[in-house]
N, C-alpha and C positions, 0 to 999 in steps of 0.2 A: 752481497746484496740479497741473494735469495734466502740466505740464512737469517738475515735481519728481518726481511718481510715475513718469514715464517714465524720468527719469534714474536713480532708485533701481532700477527693474527692469533697466535696462541694466547698472548696476554689479553687480547680483546675477548676471545672465547671464554677465558678464565674469569674475566671481570663480569661478563654477562651471566655466566653460570652461577657465580656467587650471588648476584642480584636475584636470579630466578629461584635459587634455593631459599633465600630469605623470604621471597614472595610466597613460595610454596608452603613454608612453615607457617606463615601468617594465615593462609587461606586453606590449610589442609582439611580442617573440619567443616568448612563451609561449602557444602555441595549445592545448596540452593542459590541460584543467581538472582532471583527476584524476591528480595526480602521486603516485606511491607511493615513499617513501623506504625502501629495502631495508637492513635491518640484519642482519648475519650471525647465525647461530644461536648461535655461541659468545658473542657480545656479549649476546644476550638471556638466555642461561643465566647468564652472569656477573652481569648486572644483577639477575636474579630471585634468584639465590643470595645476592647481596649484601643485598638487601632482607630475605629470609627470615632470614639469619644476624643481621642488625641487629635484627630484631624479637625473635629468640630471646635475643640478648644483653641487650636492654632488659628482657625479662621476667625473666631471671636476676638482673639488677641490682636491679630493683624488688622481687623476692622477698627478696633478701638485705637490702635496706634495711628492708623490713617486719619481718623477723625481728629485726634489730638494734633497731628502734624498740620492738618488743614486749618484748625483754629489758630494755631501758632502763626501760620503764614499770613492770616488775615490781620493780625495785630502787628503794627510797626513798632519796632524797638527804637525808642527815642534816646534812651540813656545808655551809654556804653557800659555802665556798671552792671546793668541788667544782663548784658551779654556775658559778663564775667561770672555772674551767678548761675547762668545756664550751662556753664562749662562742665560741672560734675555730671549733670543729666546727659549731656552729649557723650561724655566718656562712658557713662553707663549704657547708653544705647549702642555705642560702638562695641562694647564688650559683649552685649547681647547678640549683636549681629555676628561677631567673631565666633561665639559659642555655637550659634545656629549653623554657621558655615562649617565648623568643625564636626558637628553631628552629621551634617549632610555629606561631608567628605568621608566620614567613617562608614556611613551607610552605603555610599558608592563603592568603597573599597571592599566591604563585605559582600555586596552584590556581585562584583567582578570576580571575587575569589570563588563564590558559589558557582558562577557560570563556568569558570575554569575547571572546577571539580566535575561538573556535569558533562563537560566535553571530553574529559579524560576517562570517564567510567560510565558503564551502562547499568551497574548493579549496586554493589555493597556501599560504595562511598557516597552515593547520591543522597543518602539521609543526612550526611554532614552538610551537603550543599543547601538542603532545605532548612536546616537549623540556622545557617548563615542568612538565608533569605528572610527567615522569621525575625532575626535580630535587625536586619536592614530595614524591614517593613516597619518595625517598631520605631525606627528612627525617621520614618516618613518617606522612605525611598519608594517612589511610585512603581518602578520596574520590579522591585522585590515584592511589592504588594500584588502586582500582576501574577508573579510566579506563585505566590501563596494562594491566590484565588484559583489559579489553574490546578494547584495541588488539591484544594478542597473539591473542585469540580470532578477531577479525574481520579481522585483517591491516590495520588502519588505520595507515598510515605506518610500519609495522614489518613484518618478515617474520612471517607467521602461524605460531604455535607453540602448538598446542592443549594439549600436555602441560604446558608452562610456565604457560599460562593457568589450567589446572585446579589446579596446585599453589598458585598465587596466590589463586585463588577459595577453595580449601579453607582456606587460612590466614585469609582475610578472613571466611569463614563462621563460624569459631571466635570471631571478634571481634564477631559479631552483624550482619554486613553483609547486608541484605536483597537487595541487588543480586547479591551472590555466591550467595545461596541460589537466586535466580531462575535464574542462569546454570547452576548445577549441576543444577537441575531440568530445564532445557532439554536439556543434554548427556546426561543420563540417559534422557530420553524418546526421543532419537534413537539413543543408543548411540554418540555421537561422542566418542572418546577415553576413554569410560567404559563400564561394563557397561550394556547395554540393560535398564532396570528402570523400568517405569511406576509401580510402587508407591512406589519411592524418589523418583521425579520428583514425584509427587503430594504427598509429605511435604515436599520442598523448596519446592514452590509454596505450600503451606499456611503454612510458616514465613515465606516471603518476603512473602506477603500480610499476615500478622499484623504483620510489621515495617514495613509501609508501601509495599511495592513495587506500583506501579500496573500494571506488566506482569504480575506474578503474579496480581493481581486479575482482569485481563482474560483471562488464560489459564484461570483457574478458571471464570470466567463462561462462556467458550466450551465448556469441557469439560462443565459441567452443562447447558448448552443443548443440546449434541449427544449427551450420554451417552457421553463418551469416558473409559473406565476408571472411571466413576462412574455411579450411577443418574441417569437424566435427571430434572432437577428445575428447572422454570421459575422458581420462586420464589427458589431459591438463586442461579440465574444472574442473576436480576433484582437481587438484593442486591449481587453482585460488580460487575456492569456499572454500576449506579447510582453506586457509589463512584467509579469511574473517570470516568464521565460528569460527575459533579459537579465533579471536579478539572479536567476539560477545559473545561467551561462557564465556570468561574471564570477560566481563562486567556483564553478567547474573548471574554469581556466586557471584558477590558482591551485586547485587540487582535483582529485578524481571524484570528490563528492562522497556521499554516504550511500552504500548499497542498501537496498530495501528488501527485507524478507517478508513476503506476503503469504501467510498461511491461510488456506481455505478451510473454514470450520465445517464446510459441507462434505468434506472427505469422510470416508468411513473411519470409525473410532480407532481401528487397528493401525490405519495409516497416519492418523492424526497424532497418536501417541509417539510415533517414531518418524516425525515429519522431516523430510530432507532439508527443509529450510532452516531448521533449528538443530544444532548439534547437541545430542544428549550428553550428560556429564560422564556417564559410563563409557560411551563411545570415545569421548575426548580423552579420557584416561588411557583407553586402549591405544589410541593414536599416539599419545605421548610415549607409551611403552615401546611401540614400534619405532618411533623416531629415535629414541635412545638406543635401540638395538641396531640402528644404522640404516633404516629404510629411507633412502634419499627422497623418494617421491612423497612420502608422508612428511618428511622434514620441510620440503618446499611448500606443501599444502598448508601445514600449520603456520609456517612463516607468513604466507599470504593472508590467512585468516586473522592473525594477530596484527598484521600490518595495517589493515583497514577496518578491523573489527567486524568480522562476518559471522553469521550463523549463531548470534547470541553471545559471542565472545567479546570481551573488552578489547579495545585497541591497546596494544602493548608493544611499543617499538623495541624494547629490550629483548623480549621473547622472540619477536620477529627476526631481529638481527642474529640472535643466538642460533635459531634453526637454519637461517640462510647461510651463516658461516660454516656450520657443520656440513650442510649439503654442498656448499662451494668447495670445501676441502676434499669432498669425495668426488669432485669433478662435475657437479651439476651446473650447466650453462644458465639455466633459468635462475638458479640461486645467485649466481654471479651478477646477472642482469638486475635482479631485485635489490641486491646490495648497492649497485651503482645508482639505482633509482632513489634509494634511501639517502645516499650522500648527495645526490643532485638536489633533492627537495629540502633536506635537512630536518632533523628532529632531535629529541633529547638523547637518543641512543647513538645516532650517527649525525653529528653536526655537519652543516653544509660545507662540502669540500669538492670543488669541481675537478681537482686533480685525481682524487680517489675515485670519484664517479667515472671519470674518463678511463682510469685503469681497469675497473671492473667491467664497464661496458665493452672495452676493447677485448678483454678476456672472453666474454660471452660471444662477441661478434666473430672472433676467430673460430669459434665452434659452429658458426652459422646460425646463431640464436637470433630470432626476430626481435625480441625485446632489447637485446644488446645493440643490434643494428639501429633500431628506432632511437635508443638512448644516445648513440653517437650522432645521429641526425639532429636531435634536439640541441646537443652541445654546439654543433656547427651553425645551426639555424639561429640560435639566440646569442651565440658568441660567449659561451660560458667556459672559461678556462682555455679557450682557443679563439682565434680571430673568426669573425662572422664569415661564413663561406656557404652561400646558398647552393652552389654547384655540388659541394660535398654533402650537404644536407639532403639535397634532392636524390643523390646517388644512394645514400643509406636508407632514406624513406622508401625508395622504389624497391630496394632489395627486401626490406622488411614487409612491404605491402604484398610483394609476390609470394611471400610465405604465409599470407593471410592475416597478418597482425592488424586489427582494426584501427588502432591509434595511429599507425603509420599511414594507413589509407586516408584517415581524416586529415593528417598533416599535408599529404599530397593535394587533397582537395582544397585545403586552406591556401596553399601556395598558389594554385591556379585561380582560386576565387579572389585573392587579394593582389595577385601579381607580384608575389615576393620572390625575386630571383628568376622568374619566368614571365612570359607574356600571359596576360589574363585570358583564361579560356573557361567560360562558364559551363560548356558541355563536359569538359574533362573534370571540372570541379564537381559538377552534379554526379558524374559517374563514380568518383571516389567517395563522395559524401554518401551516396546511395549504398555502395559496397560496405562502408563502415557502419552505416545505420542498420544493416541486416544483422550485425553482431551486437546491436544495442549501444553503439558508441554515442553517448548523449550529445556531445558537441556537434557531431555529424548530423544528428536529427535536428538540432537547433538551426544549423545553417541551411538544411533542406527546407525547413519551415520558412526561413528568411527568403529563400529563393522563390518559394510558392507564394508567399505573402506579397512580394514586390513584383513578381513576374520576371525575375532575373534569370535568363537562360532557359526558362520553362514557361509554359502557359500559366498565367495566374489562376490560382484556385484557392478561394477563401476557406472552403471546407477542409481541404487537404492540409493547408497551413495550420488551421486551428487544431486538427487532430495531432499533428506533429508537435506543435507548441504544448499541447496538453500532456503529451508524453514526457516532455522535458520538465514541465511544471511538477509532475508527480515524483520527481527526484529530489524535491525540497526536503529540508530538515524535518518538517512536520511528519514525513512518512515514517519517522522513527516510532510513531505511535502504534504502528502495526505490531512491533515487537512487544511493547508494554501492554497493549490490548490482548495479545495472545497469551502472555504470561499471566495476566489477570484472569483470563478465562480458564486457563489451565489450573490456576490456584483456587478456582471457585468464586472469584469476585466478579460475578456476572454484571452487576450494575456499572462498575468501573470499566469493564471491557466494552459494554454496550455504548457508553458515552463516547469513548475514544473511537470506536468503529463508526458510530453515527456521525461524528464530526468529519472523519475522513470520507464517509459516504456523501455528505453534504458538499464536499469539495470535488466530487466526481470520480472517486476511486471505485471501480467496479467490484473489486474483491471485498472492499469494506461494505458496499451496499448489500452484497449477498450474505456476508457475515452478520451484519446488523439484522437483516431479515430472518436469518436462521435463529439468532438469539431471541428475537421477538416471538417467532413462531413457537419456540419451546416454552414460552410463558413463564420463564424462570426469573425474569427481571422484575424489580419492584418499583422502578422509577417511572414506569409508564402504566397508565390505567389498563386493566385487563381487557376491557371492551375495545380499546383503541389499538391493541397489539396486532390483530389480524389485518385490519385495514392499512396500518402503517407498514406491516411486513409486505403486503401485496404491492403497495406503492414502491417499496425498495426493490422487490423482485422485478417489477416492471422496468425500473431504471437500469437494473443490471442486465436484463434481457435485451434492452435497446442497445446496450454496449456489446452485445454478442455472447452473453452467457447462456449456453444451451440448457443447463440445469435450471436456471431462473425461468426460462421460457416454459419448461415442463411444469415448474411450480405454479406459474400463473394459470396453466391449464387445470392443475389440481384444485386451485382455489375456486375457480369457476365451476368445476365439476361437483365439488362437495359443498360449495356455498360458504367458504371461509372468507369473512371480511367483505363479502359481496353476495348478490343473489345467485342462486343456482342457474347456470346457463350452459347447457350441454353444447350448444352450437359454438359459443365462444371458446369453450374448452377444446373442442375438436379443432378449431382454427389454430390455436396455440400449439397443440400437439402436432398438427400437420406441419407448421413452420419448423418446429424443433426436429421433426423426423426428416423432412426433405432438405432443409438448409444445413442442419448441423449433424445429421445422421445419428440422432439420439436413439439408442435401443429402447430406453424407457418410453419415449414418446411413440415409437412404432408399436410397442406392446399395447399402450393405452389406446391408441387410435384403432388398432385391430379389435380390441374389446368393444369399442363403440360401434364399429362396423358390424361386428358379430350380433350385437343386440339392437342396432338401429337407434342409438342414442344421439340425438342432435344431427344425425346424418342418415341417409338412406341405408337400409340393411343390405349388406353385401357379403355373403359368406366366402365367396372366392377371394375378394380383396382382403378380408380378415385373415384368411389362410396365408396369403402372400405376405402381409405385414408381419404376422407371427414368424414366418420363416426368415424374413429380413432382419428382425430383431435378434434371432438366434445367430445369424451370420455376422451381425455387427459386433456383438459382445458375447464372450464365453459365459459371462454371468447370467445371461438370459436363457441358456439352454434348458435348464430344469423348469423354470416358470413357463416357457414356451411349450415344452413337452406336455405338461399337465393341462395347459390351456387348449392345445390341439386335441388331446385325448378327450377333454370335456366337449369341445366343439363337435368332434366326429361322433361321439356317443349320442349326444343330443340330436345331431343331424340324422343319425341312423334310426333312432327311435321315432323321429318325426316322419321319416320315409316309411317305416313299418306301419305306423298309425294311418298314414295317408293311403298306403296300399290296401289295408283292411277296409277302410271307409269306401274306397273306389270299388273294390270287389263286391262289397255288400250292395252298393248302389246298382251295379251291373246285374247281380242276381235278382234283385227286385224288379228291374226292367224286364227281364226274360220271363219271370212268373206272370207278369201282366200280359205279355204278348203271346206266349206259347202255352200257358196254362201251368198248373201246379206240378204236372208230371213230365215236364220237358226234359229233365235230366235223364229219366229212364229211357225216353225216346232217343236221346243223344247217345247213350251207352249202347243201345240196341243197334243203332246205325253204325257205330264204330266197329262192333262185333261182326256185323254183316260185311263191312268193307274188308276187314281182316280175313274172313273166310273166303271171300271172293279172290283176294290177292294170293292166298295160299294155294287155292285150287288151280289158279293159272300157272303158278310156279311149278307145282308137282304134277299137274295134269298134262 
């Protein structure tokens, strides 16, 4: 049996290896993952006008057909022979309807195929998806038209054309498209390609949310939470966020969801070019080399990256299984557990098989692996390949939870929350949900939000519930735009990057707010008027600062200090620097505040406090050592010069006073007196 299982595993590895070699040959010369297919503006306009004209023509034809049918219904057919004469016309109408249905079905099939390609790839193959969307849109498929409008707005594999996108969105909005309503609301809120109008944006978002747009729901939730152009209302925010969180939680229960790589553009250029959130191609090639050389840790890491599509890599089940099998053969318990997970969930490379999942989970569990123990717990909890046994499930979940595995902690919490195989115990449920949430387990965060929203097992807190729901909502599929926005920025497509970050910022993502403000501040974008850039950037820095971004708080201070996008106001600048220094321990804020105390700008001059703040800045950040050294040198030099000048002035004033009192020769009298005293003292000493 051992020989047979070894042979099977060898065949699996061989099969996966062959597929990987074929994939490598195909992609060997393609190092750039984010390829943009540029289409000329004229082609876009032609395509757009073709779709709009087609839709107008269809409407006119339908209107005429309806009028004809109405006229026919008004006339009563008295002779049966007339009915026989109408038979060819009826057949013709039937054939027209069948042809129309066939076109509609073809459009639906093309759209579904395009969506499937998008889900399977993050890079090269996506252009094929948009070609299919274009064909489906030409056949009148509304969803495909929405995709093409998005492509024109964000510049996805076509040249960005916001005017054309707006025309298409307006046409779709008339058809009741909630996605188009959401897009028009977003463009109105920023004044991109449309008139800046927050009231109109709010109306669009309201219609979008009523139609079922999760993005509109999320935007409204954030607006009511923060009081943006509406009265701040926690309960209304809770209502909107809960709707989105319920939708996300349902998706998460079926799979682990999509991890989000959020790159901060405000980082220094040397850090940004080699950001830990995105895996560079050269580093990936090096990791592959190490994996082939037998580095088990790297094999498991690459397997995980390909399993869920992390750090800019495409999701590839075959590559994931290939690396896991190599690592498992070398004795890696983590790899065994991940193979079990793949067979439990089922995919193209590892078809769903409970027996195989049980085998690999058991192998990992025997080595004390937390993921393997959790996997066995899931099999017994849901009765997959084994009878349902809550006692066994509880035992395995407890063992895995003790080893710190967050998914097992969540499962324990869920068992106590729902009373599955145990007595309901909301205190224990809260304990395990909280433990899992500290590691970022999304479903644990969701159930904590549920408990705070309803006051189950804890004191009800609307604000806490909203904050937790917001965290869950930010795991939605729309967060993939962080990746495409970053690649667009890196490739120099600033306008495309700004539009994507701005949409995410509107939805309440703090990282997107600071990134949008950073791009606007650079004044490299062309889609926003130059005079509006600083005021809009200030607005976004302010929203990011409210959410706890220390860098954004310092930026607000800078804008008020220099008068960017607002009037110069040293007092307000000092207030923001003070918040950043004392609340977030920002070295930059401490340095700026020290400078203001040194010169008395917006606050009372205080040299001693300035010295103290300079010292604190140097202690807080090593990068502040040199600036603080020069600042203190300047401060001490100026202070010394002021003391010398003050001393000279004081002495001159004193000499003038003595001249007036004792006469012009008082100094000679003083010298004579000193000499006399010295002679007297010497005579007493030696006499």
